[in-house]
PDB file of N, CA, C and O in Angstrom:
ATOM      1  N   MET A   1     -24.127 -21.727 -26.951  1.00  0.00           N
ATOM      2  CA  MET A   1     -23.708 -21.011 -26.311  1.00  0.00           C
ATOM      3  C   MET A   1     -24.825 -20.207 -25.246  1.00  0.00           C
ATOM      4  O   MET A   1     -26.015 -19.976 -25.463  1.00  0.00           O
ATOM      5  N   ASP A   2     -23.992 -19.864 -23.998  1.00  0.00           N
ATOM      6  CA  ASP A   2     -24.942 -19.357 -23.307  1.00  0.00           C
ATOM      7  C   ASP A   2     -24.563 -17.704 -23.541  1.00  0.00           C
ATOM      8  O   ASP A   2     -23.416 -17.259 -23.498  1.00  0.00           O
ATOM      9  N   SER A   3     -25.719 -16.951 -23.784  1.00  0.00           N
ATOM     10  CA  SER A   3     -25.577 -15.390 -24.004  1.00  0.00           C
ATOM     11  C   SER A   3     -24.925 -14.607 -22.807  1.00  0.00           C
ATOM     12  O   SER A   3     -24.461 -13.504 -23.095  1.00  0.00           O
ATOM     13  N   ARG A   4     -24.842 -14.959 -21.713  1.00  0.00           N
ATOM     14  CA  ARG A   4     -24.485 -14.480 -20.375  1.00  0.00           C
ATOM     15  C   ARG A   4     -23.136 -14.534 -19.905  1.00  0.00           C
ATOM     16  O   ARG A   4     -22.679 -13.875 -18.971  1.00  0.00           O
ATOM     17  N   SER A   5     -22.390 -15.554 -20.777  1.00  0.00           N
ATOM     18  CA  SER A   5     -20.900 -15.769 -20.520  1.00  0.00           C
ATOM     19  C   SER A   5     -20.313 -14.491 -20.258  1.00  0.00           C
ATOM     20  O   SER A   5     -20.875 -13.448 -20.593  1.00  0.00           O
ATOM     21  N   ILE A   6     -19.436 -14.516 -19.795  1.00  0.00           N
ATOM     22  CA  ILE A   6     -18.536 -13.100 -19.463  1.00  0.00           C
ATOM     23  C   ILE A   6     -17.418 -13.182 -21.251  1.00  0.00           C
ATOM     24  O   ILE A   6     -17.044 -12.219 -21.921  1.00  0.00           O
ATOM     25  N   ASP A   7     -17.205 -14.532 -21.495  1.00  0.00           N
ATOM     26  CA  ASP A   7     -16.591 -14.360 -22.954  1.00  0.00           C
ATOM     27  C   ASP A   7     -17.213 -13.509 -23.759  1.00  0.00           C
ATOM     28  O   ASP A   7     -16.447 -12.986 -24.568  1.00  0.00           O
ATOM     29  N   PHE A   8     -18.155 -13.230 -23.823  1.00  0.00           N
ATOM     30  CA  PHE A   8     -18.774 -12.895 -24.860  1.00  0.00           C
ATOM     31  C   PHE A   8     -19.331 -11.079 -24.712  1.00  0.00           C
ATOM     32  O   PHE A   8     -19.838 -10.403 -25.608  1.00  0.00           O
ATOM     33  N   ALA A   9     -19.056 -10.702 -23.437  1.00  0.00           N
ATOM     34  CA  ALA A   9     -19.646  -9.473 -23.013  1.00  0.00           C
ATOM     35  C   ALA A   9     -19.042  -8.373 -24.053  1.00  0.00           C
ATOM     36  O   ALA A   9     -17.975  -8.655 -24.599  1.00  0.00           O
ATOM     37  N   LYS A  10     -19.619  -7.245 -24.325  1.00  0.00           N
ATOM     38  CA  LYS A  10     -19.679  -6.375 -24.824  1.00  0.00           C
ATOM     39  C   LYS A  10     -18.189  -5.303 -24.161  1.00  0.00           C
ATOM     40  O   LYS A  10     -17.785  -5.328 -22.999  1.00  0.00           O
ATOM     41  N   THR A  11     -17.664  -4.515 -25.209  1.00  0.00           N
ATOM     42  CA  THR A  11     -16.479  -3.884 -24.340  1.00  0.00           C
ATOM     43  C   THR A  11     -16.942  -2.849 -23.557  1.00  0.00           C
ATOM     44  O   THR A  11     -18.020  -2.271 -23.704  1.00  0.00           O
ATOM     45  N   ALA A  12     -16.267  -2.670 -22.885  1.00  0.00           N
ATOM     46  CA  ALA A  12     -17.010  -1.293 -21.750  1.00  0.00           C
ATOM     47  C   ALA A  12     -17.146   0.033 -22.624  1.00  0.00           C
ATOM     48  O   ALA A  12     -16.443   0.222 -23.617  1.00  0.00           O
ATOM     49  N   SER A  13     -17.819   0.664 -22.310  1.00  0.00           N
ATOM     50  CA  SER A  13     -18.173   2.009 -23.152  1.00  0.00           C
ATOM     51  C   SER A  13     -17.372   3.085 -22.443  1.00  0.00           C
ATOM     52  O   SER A  13     -17.504   4.244 -22.835  1.00  0.00           O
ATOM     53  N   ILE A  14     -16.664   2.848 -21.572  1.00  0.00           N
ATOM     54  CA  ILE A  14     -15.768   3.938 -20.773  1.00  0.00           C
ATOM     55  C   ILE A  14     -14.453   3.426 -20.670  1.00  0.00           C
ATOM     56  O   ILE A  14     -14.309   2.223 -20.452  1.00  0.00           O
ATOM     57  N   ASP A  15     -13.373   4.248 -20.807  1.00  0.00           N
ATOM     58  CA  ASP A  15     -12.288   3.654 -20.366  1.00  0.00           C
ATOM     59  C   ASP A  15     -11.548   3.825 -19.109  1.00  0.00           C
ATOM     60  O   ASP A  15     -12.273   4.278 -18.224  1.00  0.00           O
ATOM     61  N   LEU A  16     -10.305   3.603 -18.740  1.00  0.00           N
ATOM     62  CA  LEU A  16      -9.814   3.569 -17.285  1.00  0.00           C
ATOM     63  C   LEU A  16      -9.881   5.043 -16.768  1.00  0.00           C
ATOM     64  O   LEU A  16     -10.425   5.383 -15.717  1.00  0.00           O
ATOM     65  N   MET A  17      -9.243   5.880 -17.664  1.00  0.00           N
ATOM     66  CA  MET A  17      -9.093   7.422 -16.998  1.00  0.00           C
ATOM     67  C   MET A  17     -10.471   8.160 -16.918  1.00  0.00           C
ATOM     68  O   MET A  17     -10.660   9.012 -16.049  1.00  0.00           O
ATOM     69  N   THR A  18     -11.491   7.806 -17.887  1.00  0.00           N
ATOM     70  CA  THR A  18     -12.842   8.445 -17.425  1.00  0.00           C
ATOM     71  C   THR A  18     -13.558   8.136 -16.294  1.00  0.00           C
ATOM     72  O   THR A  18     -14.229   8.721 -15.444  1.00  0.00           O
ATOM     73  N   LEU A  19     -13.151   6.897 -16.595  1.00  0.00           N
ATOM     74  CA  LEU A  19     -13.894   6.114 -15.030  1.00  0.00           C
ATOM     75  C   LEU A  19     -13.217   6.505 -13.483  1.00  0.00           C
ATOM     76  O   LEU A  19     -13.681   6.423 -12.346  1.00  0.00           O
ATOM     77  N   ASN A  20     -12.006   6.929 -13.974  1.00  0.00           N
ATOM     78  CA  ASN A  20     -11.023   7.215 -12.482  1.00  0.00           C
ATOM     79  C   ASN A  20     -11.707   8.391 -12.515  1.00  0.00           C
ATOM     80  O   ASN A  20     -12.643   8.492 -11.723  1.00  0.00           O
ATOM     81  N   ASN A  21     -11.473   9.290 -13.226  1.00  0.00           N
ATOM     82  CA  ASN A  21     -11.976  10.775 -13.021  1.00  0.00           C
ATOM     83  C   ASN A  21     -13.512  10.903 -12.571  1.00  0.00           C
ATOM     84  O   ASN A  21     -13.839  11.888 -11.909  1.00  0.00           O
ATOM     85  N   LYS A  22     -14.454   9.937 -12.912  1.00  0.00           N
ATOM     86  CA  LYS A  22     -15.922   9.713 -12.481  1.00  0.00           C
ATOM     87  C   LYS A  22     -15.794   9.404 -10.914  1.00  0.00           C
ATOM     88  O   LYS A  22     -16.470  10.071 -10.131  1.00  0.00           O
ATOM     89  N   VAL A  23     -15.050   8.536 -10.508  1.00  0.00           N
ATOM     90  CA  VAL A  23     -14.959   8.318  -8.950  1.00  0.00           C
ATOM     91  C   VAL A  23     -14.366   9.297  -8.261  1.00  0.00           C
ATOM     92  O   VAL A  23     -14.891   9.622  -7.196  1.00  0.00           O
ATOM     93  N   VAL A  24     -12.983  10.078  -8.767  1.00  0.00           N
ATOM     94  CA  VAL A  24     -12.939  11.166  -8.102  1.00  0.00           C
ATOM     95  C   VAL A  24     -13.753  12.178  -7.705  1.00  0.00           C
ATOM     96  O   VAL A  24     -13.683  12.784  -6.636  1.00  0.00           O
ATOM     97  N   ASN A  25     -14.665  12.380  -8.746  1.00  0.00           N
ATOM     98  CA  ASN A  25     -15.679  13.597  -8.789  1.00  0.00           C
ATOM     99  C   ASN A  25     -16.742  13.233  -7.975  1.00  0.00           C
ATOM    100  O   ASN A  25     -17.434  14.138  -7.510  1.00  0.00           O
ATOM    101  N   MET A  26     -17.098  11.648  -7.621  1.00  0.00           N
ATOM    102  CA  MET A  26     -17.953  11.498  -6.602  1.00  0.00           C
ATOM    103  C   MET A  26     -17.320  11.416  -5.382  1.00  0.00           C
ATOM    104  O   MET A  26     -18.145  11.325  -4.473  1.00  0.00           O
ATOM    105  N   ARG A  27     -16.182  11.413  -5.012  1.00  0.00           N
ATOM    106  CA  ARG A  27     -15.742  11.400  -3.551  1.00  0.00           C
ATOM    107  C   ARG A  27     -16.692  12.957  -2.473  1.00  0.00           C
ATOM    108  O   ARG A  27     -17.188  12.979  -1.346  1.00  0.00           O
ATOM    109  N   GLN A  28     -16.601  13.628  -3.164  1.00  0.00           N
ATOM    110  CA  GLN A  28     -17.178  14.854  -2.549  1.00  0.00           C
ATOM    111  C   GLN A  28     -18.597  14.775  -2.470  1.00  0.00           C
ATOM    112  O   GLN A  28     -19.117  15.163  -1.424  1.00  0.00           O
ATOM    113  N   VAL A  29     -19.184  14.421  -3.218  1.00  0.00           N
ATOM    114  CA  VAL A  29     -21.140  13.797  -3.232  1.00  0.00           C
ATOM    115  C   VAL A  29     -20.878  12.821  -1.894  1.00  0.00           C
ATOM    116  O   VAL A  29     -21.507  12.973  -0.846  1.00  0.00           O
ATOM    117  N   VAL A  30     -19.876  11.820  -2.087  1.00  0.00           N
ATOM    118  CA  VAL A  30     -20.395  10.752  -1.012  1.00  0.00           C
ATOM    119  C   VAL A  30     -20.023  11.255   0.268  1.00  0.00           C
ATOM    120  O   VAL A  30     -20.759  11.004   1.223  1.00  0.00           O
ATOM    121  N   LYS A  31     -18.959  11.947   0.433  1.00  0.00           N
ATOM    122  CA  LYS A  31     -18.424  12.729   1.815  1.00  0.00           C
ATOM    123  C   LYS A  31     -19.844  13.383   2.271  1.00  0.00           C
ATOM    124  O   LYS A  31     -20.261  13.209   3.415  1.00  0.00           O
ATOM    125  N   ARG A  32     -20.588  14.177   1.267  1.00  0.00           N
ATOM    126  CA  ARG A  32     -21.622  14.868   1.812  1.00  0.00           C
ATOM    127  C   ARG A  32     -22.983  14.145   2.193  1.00  0.00           C
ATOM    128  O   ARG A  32     -23.762  14.479   3.086  1.00  0.00           O
ATOM    129  N   ALA A  33     -23.084  13.151   1.371  1.00  0.00           N
ATOM    130  CA  ALA A  33     -24.304  11.896   1.639  1.00  0.00           C
ATOM    131  C   ALA A  33     -24.173  11.439   3.201  1.00  0.00           C
ATOM    132  O   ALA A  33     -25.074  11.265   4.021  1.00  0.00           O
ATOM    133  N   LYS A  34     -22.611  11.286   3.362  1.00  0.00           N
ATOM    134  CA  LYS A  34     -22.128  10.491   4.601  1.00  0.00           C
ATOM    135  C   LYS A  34     -22.674  11.241   5.606  1.00  0.00           C
ATOM    136  O   LYS A  34     -23.425  10.766   6.459  1.00  0.00           O
ATOM    137  N   VAL A  35     -22.316  12.460   5.549  1.00  0.00           N
ATOM    138  CA  VAL A  35     -22.567  13.495   6.780  1.00  0.00           C
ATOM    139  C   VAL A  35     -24.265  13.888   7.216  1.00  0.00           C
ATOM    140  O   VAL A  35     -24.780  14.231   8.280  1.00  0.00           O
ATOM    141  N   HIS A  36     -24.776  13.663   5.916  1.00  0.00           N
ATOM    142  CA  HIS A  36     -26.469  13.869   6.148  1.00  0.00           C
ATOM    143  C   HIS A  36     -26.681  12.801   6.616  1.00  0.00           C
ATOM    144  O   HIS A  36     -27.043  12.947   7.784  1.00  0.00           O
ATOM    145  N   VAL A  37     -26.634  11.312   6.189  1.00  0.00           N
ATOM    146  CA  VAL A  37     -26.803   9.897   6.877  1.00  0.00           C
ATOM    147  C   VAL A  37     -26.500   9.990   8.413  1.00  0.00           C
ATOM    148  O   VAL A  37     -27.238   9.387   9.193  1.00  0.00           O
ATOM    149  N   ILE A  38     -25.422  10.737   8.878  1.00  0.00           N
ATOM    150  CA  ILE A  38     -24.849  10.378  10.085  1.00  0.00           C
ATOM    151  C   ILE A  38     -25.824  11.547  11.211  1.00  0.00           C
ATOM    152  O   ILE A  38     -26.164  11.339  12.375  1.00  0.00           O
ATOM    153  N   SER A  39     -26.060  12.685  10.411  1.00  0.00           N
ATOM    154  CA  SER A  39     -26.897  13.563  10.954  1.00  0.00           C
ATOM    155  C   SER A  39     -28.272  12.705  11.274  1.00  0.00           C
ATOM    156  O   SER A  39     -28.736  12.505  12.396  1.00  0.00           O
ATOM    157  N   LYS A  40     -28.633  12.399  10.433  1.00  0.00           N
ATOM    158  CA  LYS A  40     -30.050  11.613  10.393  1.00  0.00           C
ATOM    159  C   LYS A  40     -29.998  10.569  11.523  1.00  0.00           C
ATOM    160  O   LYS A  40     -30.997  10.628  12.240  1.00  0.00           O
ATOM    161  N   LEU A  41     -29.162   9.692  11.853  1.00  0.00           N
ATOM    162  CA  LEU A  41     -29.303   8.652  12.715  1.00  0.00           C
ATOM    163  C   LEU A  41     -29.058   9.453  13.999  1.00  0.00           C
ATOM    164  O   LEU A  41     -29.570   8.944  14.996  1.00  0.00           O
ATOM    165  N   CYS A  42     -28.450  10.488  14.174  1.00  0.00           N
ATOM    166  CA  CYS A  42     -27.975  11.058  15.390  1.00  0.00           C
ATOM    167  C   CYS A  42     -29.281  11.669  15.840  1.00  0.00           C
ATOM    168  O   CYS A  42     -29.746  11.558  16.974  1.00  0.00           O
ATOM    169  N   ARG A  43     -29.814  12.314  14.849  1.00  0.00           N
ATOM    170  CA  ARG A  43     -31.458  12.612  15.402  1.00  0.00           C
ATOM    171  C   ARG A  43     -32.341  11.510  15.691  1.00  0.00           C
ATOM    172  O   ARG A  43     -33.318  11.861  16.352  1.00  0.00           O
ATOM    173  N   HIS A  44     -32.300  10.311  15.406  1.00  0.00           N
ATOM    174  CA  HIS A  44     -33.123   8.908  15.471  1.00  0.00           C
ATOM    175  C   HIS A  44     -32.629   8.648  16.928  1.00  0.00           C
ATOM    176  O   HIS A  44     -33.445   8.450  17.828  1.00  0.00           O
ATOM    177  N   ILE A  45     -31.165   8.650  17.169  1.00  0.00           N
ATOM    178  CA  ILE A  45     -30.817   8.094  18.381  1.00  0.00           C
ATOM    179  C   ILE A  45     -31.091   8.948  19.439  1.00  0.00           C
ATOM    180  O   ILE A  45     -31.127   8.412  20.546  1.00  0.00           O
ATOM    181  N   HIS A  46     -31.276  10.040  19.382  1.00  0.00           N
ATOM    182  CA  HIS A  46     -31.945  11.146  20.440  1.00  0.00           C
ATOM    183  C   HIS A  46     -33.011  11.018  20.720  1.00  0.00           C
ATOM    184  O   HIS A  46     -33.333  11.151  21.901  1.00  0.00           O
ATOM    185  N   LYS A  47     -34.110  10.662  19.586  1.00  0.00           N
ATOM    186  CA  LYS A  47     -35.407  10.543  19.814  1.00  0.00           C
ATOM    187  C   LYS A  47     -35.665   9.467  20.553  1.00  0.00           C
ATOM    188  O   LYS A  47     -36.468   9.445  21.486  1.00  0.00           O
ATOM    189  N   LEU A  48     -34.819   8.297  20.062  1.00  0.00           N
ATOM    190  CA  LEU A  48     -35.093   6.988  20.756  1.00  0.00           C
ATOM    191  C   LEU A  48     -34.823   7.347  22.443  1.00  0.00           C
ATOM    192  O   LEU A  48     -35.598   7.150  23.378  1.00  0.00           O
ATOM    193  N   LYS A  49     -33.620   7.865  22.465  1.00  0.00           N
ATOM    194  CA  LYS A  49     -33.150   8.071  24.143  1.00  0.00           C
ATOM    195  C   LYS A  49     -34.087   8.860  25.095  1.00  0.00           C
ATOM    196  O   LYS A  49     -34.078   8.832  26.326  1.00  0.00           O
ATOM    197  N   MET A  50     -34.995   9.657  24.172  1.00  0.00           N
ATOM    198  CA  MET A  50     -35.895  10.403  24.777  1.00  0.00           C
ATOM    199  C   MET A  50     -37.075  10.231  24.876  1.00  0.00           C
ATOM    200  O   MET A  50     -37.894  11.020  25.347  1.00  0.00           O
ATOM    201  N   LYS A  51     -37.295   8.982  24.354  1.00  0.00           N
ATOM    202  CA  LYS A  51     -38.553   8.429  24.217  1.00  0.00           C
ATOM    203  C   LYS A  51     -39.237   7.873  25.792  1.00  0.00           C
ATOM    204  O   LYS A  51     -38.706   7.176  26.657  1.00  0.00           O
ATOM    205  N   GLN A  52     -40.375   8.387  25.753  1.00  0.00           N
ATOM    206  CA  GLN A  52     -41.065   7.682  27.410  1.00  0.00           C
ATOM    207  C   GLN A  52     -41.751   6.502  27.116  1.00  0.00           C
ATOM    208  O   GLN A  52     -42.134   6.341  25.957  1.00  0.00           O
ATOM    209  N   GLY A  53     -42.009   5.520  28.085  1.00  0.00           N
ATOM    210  CA  GLY A  53     -42.775   4.439  28.383  1.00  0.00           C
ATOM    211  C   GLY A  53     -42.346   3.379  29.522  1.00  0.00           C
ATOM    212  O   GLY A  53     -41.693   3.684  30.520  1.00  0.00           O
ATOM    213  N   THR A  54     -42.823   2.067  29.209  1.00  0.00           N
ATOM    214  CA  THR A  54     -42.211   1.514  30.450  1.00  0.00           C
ATOM    215  C   THR A  54     -40.856   0.942  30.499  1.00  0.00           C
ATOM    216  O   THR A  54     -40.269   1.051  29.423  1.00  0.00           O
ATOM    217  N   GLU A  55     -40.181   0.355  31.447  1.00  0.00           N
ATOM    218  CA  GLU A  55     -38.924   0.351  31.203  1.00  0.00           C
ATOM    219  C   GLU A  55     -38.335  -0.833  30.132  1.00  0.00           C
ATOM    220  O   GLU A  55     -37.179  -0.978  29.734  1.00  0.00           O
ATOM    221  N   GLU A  56     -39.616  -1.670  29.796  1.00  0.00           N
ATOM    222  CA  GLU A  56     -39.138  -2.687  28.818  1.00  0.00           C
ATOM    223  C   GLU A  56     -39.061  -1.793  27.647  1.00  0.00           C
ATOM    224  O   GLU A  56     -38.059  -1.929  26.946  1.00  0.00           O
ATOM    225  N   HIS A  57     -39.802  -1.036  27.354  1.00  0.00           N
ATOM    226  CA  HIS A  57     -39.666  -0.547  26.090  1.00  0.00           C
ATOM    227  C   HIS A  57     -38.371   1.010  25.973  1.00  0.00           C
ATOM    228  O   HIS A  57     -37.900   1.570  24.983  1.00  0.00           O
ATOM    229  N   LYS A  58     -38.212   1.212  27.172  1.00  0.00           N
ATOM    230  CA  LYS A  58     -37.229   2.122  27.172  1.00  0.00           C
ATOM    231  C   LYS A  58     -35.770   1.314  26.976  1.00  0.00           C
ATOM    232  O   LYS A  58     -34.792   1.836  26.441  1.00  0.00           O
ATOM    233  N   ALA A  59     -35.795   0.085  27.451  1.00  0.00           N
ATOM    234  CA  ALA A  59     -34.380  -0.670  27.232  1.00  0.00           C
ATOM    235  C   ALA A  59     -34.285  -1.242  25.795  1.00  0.00           C
ATOM    236  O   ALA A  59     -33.190  -1.257  25.232  1.00  0.00           O
ATOM    237  N   LYS A  60     -35.412  -1.719  25.179  1.00  0.00           N
ATOM    238  CA  LYS A  60     -35.675  -1.881  23.730  1.00  0.00           C
ATOM    239  C   LYS A  60     -35.155  -0.750  22.842  1.00  0.00           C
ATOM    240  O   LYS A  60     -34.421  -0.920  21.868  1.00  0.00           O
ATOM    241  N   ASN A  61     -35.684   0.601  23.352  1.00  0.00           N
ATOM    242  CA  ASN A  61     -35.201   1.852  22.821  1.00  0.00           C
ATOM    243  C   ASN A  61     -33.566   1.923  22.976  1.00  0.00           C
ATOM    244  O   ASN A  61     -32.803   2.154  22.039  1.00  0.00           O
ATOM    245  N   LEU A  62     -33.225   1.714  24.162  1.00  0.00           N
ATOM    246  CA  LEU A  62     -31.720   2.056  24.061  1.00  0.00           C
ATOM    247  C   LEU A  62     -30.979   1.343  23.380  1.00  0.00           C
ATOM    248  O   LEU A  62     -30.008   1.892  22.860  1.00  0.00           O
ATOM    249  N   ARG A  63     -31.217  -0.228  23.147  1.00  0.00           N
ATOM    250  CA  ARG A  63     -30.829  -1.106  22.559  1.00  0.00           C
ATOM    251  C   ARG A  63     -30.758  -0.727  20.911  1.00  0.00           C
ATOM    252  O   ARG A  63     -29.860  -1.014  20.120  1.00  0.00           O
ATOM    253  N   LYS A  64     -31.644  -0.202  20.739  1.00  0.00           N
ATOM    254  CA  LYS A  64     -31.865   0.304  19.085  1.00  0.00           C
ATOM    255  C   LYS A  64     -30.521   1.505  19.116  1.00  0.00           C
ATOM    256  O   LYS A  64     -29.440   1.362  18.547  1.00  0.00           O
ATOM    257  N   ALA A  65     -30.879   2.483  19.803  1.00  0.00           N
ATOM    258  CA  ALA A  65     -29.874   3.531  20.279  1.00  0.00           C
ATOM    259  C   ALA A  65     -28.610   2.866  19.932  1.00  0.00           C
ATOM    260  O   ALA A  65     -28.007   3.305  18.953  1.00  0.00           O
ATOM    261  N   GLU A  66     -28.095   1.832  20.611  1.00  0.00           N
ATOM    262  CA  GLU A  66     -26.783   1.391  20.751  1.00  0.00           C
ATOM    263  C   GLU A  66     -26.467   0.848  19.371  1.00  0.00           C
ATOM    264  O   GLU A  66     -25.439   1.240  18.819  1.00  0.00           O
ATOM    265  N   ARG A  67     -27.307  -0.068  18.737  1.00  0.00           N
ATOM    266  CA  ARG A  67     -26.971  -0.633  17.187  1.00  0.00           C
ATOM    267  C   ARG A  67     -26.862   0.491  16.458  1.00  0.00           C
ATOM    268  O   ARG A  67     -26.109   0.430  15.485  1.00  0.00           O
ATOM    269  N   LEU A  68     -27.566   1.765  16.734  1.00  0.00           N
ATOM    270  CA  LEU A  68     -27.456   2.760  15.724  1.00  0.00           C
ATOM    271  C   LEU A  68     -26.044   3.468  16.033  1.00  0.00           C
ATOM    272  O   LEU A  68     -25.683   4.109  15.045  1.00  0.00           O
ATOM    273  N   ILE A  69     -25.404   3.524  16.789  1.00  0.00           N
ATOM    274  CA  ILE A  69     -24.125   4.274  17.286  1.00  0.00           C
ATOM    275  C   ILE A  69     -23.214   3.310  16.778  1.00  0.00           C
ATOM    276  O   ILE A  69     -22.219   3.753  16.205  1.00  0.00           O
ATOM    277  N   GLU A  70     -23.354   2.084  16.872  1.00  0.00           N
ATOM    278  CA  GLU A  70     -22.194   1.158  16.494  1.00  0.00           C
ATOM    279  C   GLU A  70     -22.217   1.482  14.942  1.00  0.00           C
ATOM    280  O   GLU A  70     -21.105   1.485  14.414  1.00  0.00           O
ATOM    281  N   GLU A  71     -23.429   1.786  14.031  1.00  0.00           N
ATOM    282  CA  GLU A  71     -23.280   1.798  12.934  1.00  0.00           C
ATOM    283  C   GLU A  71     -22.563   3.201  12.305  1.00  0.00           C
ATOM    284  O   GLU A  71     -21.933   3.307  11.252  1.00  0.00           O
ATOM    285  N   ILE A  72     -22.876   4.231  13.304  1.00  0.00           N
ATOM    286  CA  ILE A  72     -22.425   5.530  12.896  1.00  0.00           C
ATOM    287  C   ILE A  72     -20.635   5.082  12.975  1.00  0.00           C
ATOM    288  O   ILE A  72     -19.838   5.296  12.061  1.00  0.00           O
ATOM    289  N   ASP A  73     -20.372   4.564  14.024  1.00  0.00           N
ATOM    290  CA  ASP A  73     -18.832   4.493  14.399  1.00  0.00           C
ATOM    291  C   ASP A  73     -18.282   4.014  13.028  1.00  0.00           C
ATOM    292  O   ASP A  73     -17.357   4.549  12.418  1.00  0.00           O
ATOM    293  N   SER A  74     -19.283   2.470  12.473  1.00  0.00           N
ATOM    294  CA  SER A  74     -18.466   1.764  11.281  1.00  0.00           C
ATOM    295  C   SER A  74     -18.702   2.527  10.076  1.00  0.00           C
ATOM    296  O   SER A  74     -18.246   2.033   9.045  1.00  0.00           O
ATOM    297  N   MET A  75     -19.245   3.496   9.998  1.00  0.00           N
ATOM    298  CA  MET A  75     -19.177   4.803   8.950  1.00  0.00           C
ATOM    299  C   MET A  75     -18.109   5.728   8.696  1.00  0.00           C
ATOM    300  O   MET A  75     -17.624   6.205   7.670  1.00  0.00           O
ATOM    301  N   LYS A  76     -17.840   5.868  10.154  1.00  0.00           N
ATOM    302  CA  LYS A  76     -16.709   6.789  10.386  1.00  0.00           C
ATOM    303  C   LYS A  76     -15.502   6.365   9.990  1.00  0.00           C
ATOM    304  O   LYS A  76     -14.709   7.185   9.527  1.00  0.00           O
ATOM    305  N   VAL A  77     -15.117   4.836  10.120  1.00  0.00           N
ATOM    306  CA  VAL A  77     -13.935   4.141   9.839  1.00  0.00           C
ATOM    307  C   VAL A  77     -13.432   4.541   8.416  1.00  0.00           C
ATOM    308  O   VAL A  77     -14.220   4.587   7.472  1.00  0.00           O
ATOM    309  N   ARG A  78     -12.275   4.793   8.297  1.00  0.00           N
ATOM    310  CA  ARG A  78     -11.469   4.973   7.128  1.00  0.00           C
ATOM    311  C   ARG A  78     -10.450   3.818   6.865  1.00  0.00           C
ATOM    312  O   ARG A  78      -9.520   3.402   7.556  1.00  0.00           O
ATOM    313  N   PHE A  79     -10.961   3.405   5.549  1.00  0.00           N
ATOM    314  CA  PHE A  79      -9.798   2.180   5.298  1.00  0.00           C
ATOM    315  C   PHE A  79      -8.731   2.671   4.219  1.00  0.00           C
ATOM    316  O   PHE A  79      -9.094   3.129   3.136  1.00  0.00           O
ATOM    317  N   TYR A  80      -7.524   2.557   4.548  1.00  0.00           N
ATOM    318  CA  TYR A  80      -6.216   2.792   3.737  1.00  0.00           C
ATOM    319  C   TYR A  80      -5.717   1.730   3.136  1.00  0.00           C
ATOM    320  O   TYR A  80      -5.504   0.702   3.779  1.00  0.00           O
ATOM    321  N   ALA A  81      -5.433   1.832   1.685  1.00  0.00           N
ATOM    322  CA  ALA A  81      -4.753   0.455   1.167  1.00  0.00           C
ATOM    323  C   ALA A  81      -3.155   0.775   1.009  1.00  0.00           C
ATOM    324  O   ALA A  81      -2.384  -0.105   0.625  1.00  0.00           O
TER     325      ALA A  81
END
């Protein structure tokens, strides 16, 4: 028998109520982390837009900034079940 089979998995060390409480408690931490990441990306976008260089480098930096803006927008989207 393969020891990695899910049929022989050990029982979970945490019950559903405890798991639910941990997830609920993590919501605030996740929100704070999300705010910090968005702020960091905004600073990076600003630096990219302000960089000097040739037209080719400026265009490249603007494309990078647009990708980061899209990433921020995707982070701000909320999914409702």
